[in-house]
N, C-alpha and C positions, 0 to 999 in steps of 0.2 A: 849519278842521274844528267841526261843533256833537258837544256831548258826547252820548253814548248815556245808557239809561238807567244802565245798570251804570257807569259811568263815574261818573255824579252821586250814587246810593248808593255807592261806591267812597268820595266824597268824604265822605257823611253818615258814615260809619263811620270814618273817621280824626280827625273833628270831634266822636266821644262826648265828654262834660261831664257832671259829675255835676248836676243840674237841679234847682237852689235854689230853684227854685217851684212844683217838684209833688214832694208825698210823698205814701208808700201810707200810709196806717192804720196804727200798729203796736197790734198785737192778740195776739201770741206774747206770752207771759212768759220763752219759752226760745229756744235758735239756731233756726236755720230751713234746712232737708236740702237739701229738694227746691221747684223751680217750677214749673209750666207753663202756657204761654198756648193755649187753646184754638186748634187753624187755621179752623174755620171763616170769623167776621170780628177774634179778634188780640184781643178783647175783656176778654175775663173771665179769671183769673190765679189758677191753686190753689198754697198755700204748704200745705207741712206742716212739723211743729215738730219739738221735741226731748222735746217735753210731748205728746207725742199729739195736740197739736191741728191741724183744719184751715180753713184762712182760705179764702174766697172772692172775688175781690175783682172789681169792675167798675174799669177802666183809662179808659173815655170821659168824657170832660171836657166837659157838658152845662150848666157856667156859661156857656160862651165867655171864662174871664178867665184870666188866662196863668198866675196863682199860684191851685193849687186840687191838692186829694188825694185823688184815686184811696181811694176807701171799699168799703170788708169789707160787701159783699152780707149775708153767712151764712157765720159758720163751725162746726163738728162741735167745741164747745169743752169743756173738761172736765168739765164736767155732763150734758154729752149721752149718755143710756144705752146707746149703742154707739161712745162714742170707743174712739177706741185707745188700748190700758193703758200703752205704751210710747214711744218714738222711731220718731216718721211715716218712715220715709228716700226711698218713691218715691209724687208724686202725677200722676198723668199725664187728661187729659180724655181720655172714646170719639172716637179720629180724626174720627167724621163727622159731630154734633152733641152739644149740650152737656147733653144730658139724660139725661147720665149721663159719674160717674168714676171714677175706680180710686187705690188708694193701699192702698199697705205697709207694716207694719214688724216691732220688734223683738219686737212680741206674738206674733209665731210665724202672721200673717195677711196676706190678701191679700183687702180687702172691695172690692165693686162696689158703686157709692151711686148713689141716682136722687135726680139734683141738684133737682129741684122740693122732694120731700116730706125731704131729708139723710136717709134711711134706708137700711141694704144692701140691695141687691136681693137680694146670693146673698155667702158669706162663704168661704172657702178655706184651712184651719187647715197650716199647716206646719209638722215634726220640731223645727224649728229655726229664727233669726233670720233673719228675710227683709231682704235687703239690697239687691234690686232687683227691678223689674221692670215689662214690658212688651207695649204691642199694636202691631202691625203699622200703619202709619196707610196702607198703601198695599193690603194685606189683600182681597179679595170672594171667594174661598174658602173662608173659616178668620176662625173668631174666637178666635184661640188668643195667651193671654195668657202670655209667657215668664220664670219667676221664676224667681232668682238665691239660695240660702239656704246659711247653713252646711253643710249636705250639698254633696258636688261633685258631685251631678247636679243636673241642669237639669231643672224642672218643667214640662210645657206642660199648663196649665188651660184648658178648653173654655167658654167662654161660653154655649153652645148646650145641652152637656148637664149643665155645675156639675159637670162630675170633671176630676182631673188626667187627659185624656188617652195620654200617656207620658212618658217619662224618657230625656235626653241623658246614657248614659255617658261619659264620658273625660279629666274632670278629676280630680285629687288631690286639691283641699282646694276650702274654700268658694269660690261662684260669688259676688264682689260686682259683677260689673255683664252687663248684658246687652241687647241692644238690634237687632230684624228692620233689615233691607236699606228704604231707602224705594224700592229699586228691583223686587226677586223679593220677592214676596210668601212664598214657602218658605224665603228665606235669613234666617239670624240667626246673629252675635257674642258671643260671654260673653269673659268675664275671669272670672282666678281666681287664690287668694292664690299657687294653684302655679308664676306666672310664664306664664302659659299663656294667648294668647287663642284663640279657637278659629272657627271658620267650619260652620256644619254646615244639611244642606239637611233639611226637619224630616222629607219625605217616603219619606226613605232607611231605611232598616233601621238600616245603619252608623251614619246620622248626620252624623259629623262627615268633613267635607269636606277639611279640612286643621288644621294647628295652625301658625299663624304665628310662622316664624323671622326672628328681626332677623339670623341673618347670612347668609338665603340659602341655603340648602343648606349652605356652606363646613361645616368640624365642628368645633367647639365645643371648644376645648384646657381652657378654664378650667372646663367643665360637671364637674361628678364625678361627674353621670350619663352622659353623657355625651350628651344628648339635649340639642337645641338649643332655649331658650326665646325666646318676645315680649320678656321684661323681664327684667333682673338683679334680680329682684321680686318684690311683688305686683300685679300687672295691676287695677285700682281703678278703671279709668273709660274708655269704648268712646264716639264719638259716630260717626259716617256724615257725607261731603258729603251737602247736600241732592238731587246728582243718585245718590247712592250707591256714584260708582264708586270712591272711594274711603275709607277708613277710620281713623281717628287711636285712637291707644290710648295711656293714661299708666301709669306703672309710681313702685312706690316707689321704681324707683333712680335719681329724678330725673331720668325722661326721658320725651320722648314721640317715637314713633314713627309714620309714615302708611304705608300701605298699600296696594298694588292689589287693591281686592277682587277680582276676579274671580280671578288670577294667583295672591292671597296674599301679594305682593312688597312685601318692604321698599325704599322709594322712597328710601331713606339720605339725606332731608330733616334735615340739625343744626339742632335750635333749642334749642341748647346747656342750662346745665341749667333744669329744667324743676320748679321746690323743691314737692313731695308730698309731706304731712306727713299725710298722713288712712291714717289704718284701715281703712279702709271706703272706701265706693266714692265716687268724685269729682264731681260734676254740671258738669260740664264742656257750650262751647255751639260753633256753626261759625253764623256770617254766611250768609244764601242771599240774593240778588239783588243780587249785586253781584260784581264783576272786578277786583283777588286776593279771595277769600274768607280771612274772617279766622277764627280760632281763641282761644275769649275761655276762659281756665283761669283757674280759684281760683288764689290766691298768695301761701299767709298772709291777709294782712287784705286786700290789692290782687289784682286782676284783672288776669292779663298777656293783651296781644293779637299775636296772631302773625300773620302774611301764611303761611295755610296750606303753600305750594306753597317758598313759596323760606325758610321760615324762621326770616324778622324777626320781630326782638323791633322792635314799632312803639309801645308803649307800656304804661304800666302803670296802669290806672285807681285813683285811689286817693278814698279816702272812707267805706271799715267803719272802725269802732273794734276791729274784733277779727277770727278767720282769717273769710274767705268758702269756703261750704259748698255754695254753688249760682249758676250763672247761664242765666238762660233769654230767647233771642234774641228779639224780636219784627219780623217781616220789613216786613211793611205801613210802618214806619214808621223802619222799620233802627234798631230803640231795645234797648236791654238794658236786664233786670233782673236784682239779684242779691241774696244771703239770706246773712245770716252770721251769729257764734253770737253776735255784737253785740243781736242780736232786731231789728234791724231789714230791711228789702228796701229798694234805695235806685232809682233811677229813671235810666238815664244815655244822654243824649238829647243826637243832633244839635247843636250849637254852630247859633247862628244866624248868619250872616255874612254878605258883601256877597254880591251875586247873579252866580254867573257869568257873561258877554256868551255867545252860542252861537256865536262865531265862536274859541270860547278851542280855543286848541291841546294836544295831548294833554301837550306835553312842561312846559306849565307849569301844570297841574293838581297835580301834587306842589307848587306854592309859592300858591295857591287853595284856598280849600274851599268849596263851596256853600250857599248860601239854602234848605233845600230847602222854605221860605213855608209854612215847618210851623205848620197847624194841624189841630186833631181834624174827623176827617172822617166821622166818626160823629152823625145823624142821629135828634131823637127830639122828639116834640110834648110830651112829659112836661118836667115840670120836675123838675128834682132834687129826692131825696125830705128 
């Protein structure tokens, strides 16, 4: 039986290892809170730091040498007139091209940046700390940026009008994470310190479709309020699967839960204890392009790798010297990048192994790994600068 592309990618994810031949240039002087790789080419990566600095990296290897450094192309450093005053909590590329990116910060602002000039095209101001923001990866009929702040109200900022178009009310405490569905452009997920994650249809007057209930409607005897919750603690992380059919949440109750995003049902997958000491948003990620899918979750100074639908802890990626705060998946080559309080960004690359013959059976896949014939696929006539 010939291996499918999904099986090959599955093998690559299982062989992820710290790549000692690839460095990411160290620019940040403080911890790294957020990473994002642009979805068009998968070539450029943004990082946002606790020092307010934003760095743009080129991940391409023009040297064609196995040992190379991913260089910083440019940065919004401390001397930049428009640098964030405090910690940058979220960075995100505009989903459709690399001409624009966004950043939000504890300085109570969301900034829309022109990549070419490194100047803000627009700035949104809020009354409280900004924990998270997100633009829809699939929207064609709106340009809304969802923003989670110290306020329990979810803000929706319209890129076209430059104003906060409307507010979603329903949470009782600060909103720590927001994520648009990759399947339906008007569906938004939010997570709050009130122990609840909610799904919204932003076209509806009432807004909220459902509050995710860990007990699936059964009366919670332990709740002092008589109200069921998503987690028994702050819900500080959200991540949709690539197809949008499921949603993962993490909470400070050291639990991760998988939800059917259509019905809001808790699938009851048991991941065991998922250590979560973050008091703000936790930036975790999910693989795509392989089957089964994996979740990569910062776990103290490591990254825990779980199979999403069985809940199995596959491995913990070790290499950072301090707490890992964020990670991002690069699907083109099934790579992972992680940022930590140790000021480093590490690259986790599928290990080079012996190739698997085409007649390899599915049964023997678990004992063998694939050589992904790993080499840079970006081409350029330019020499390395």
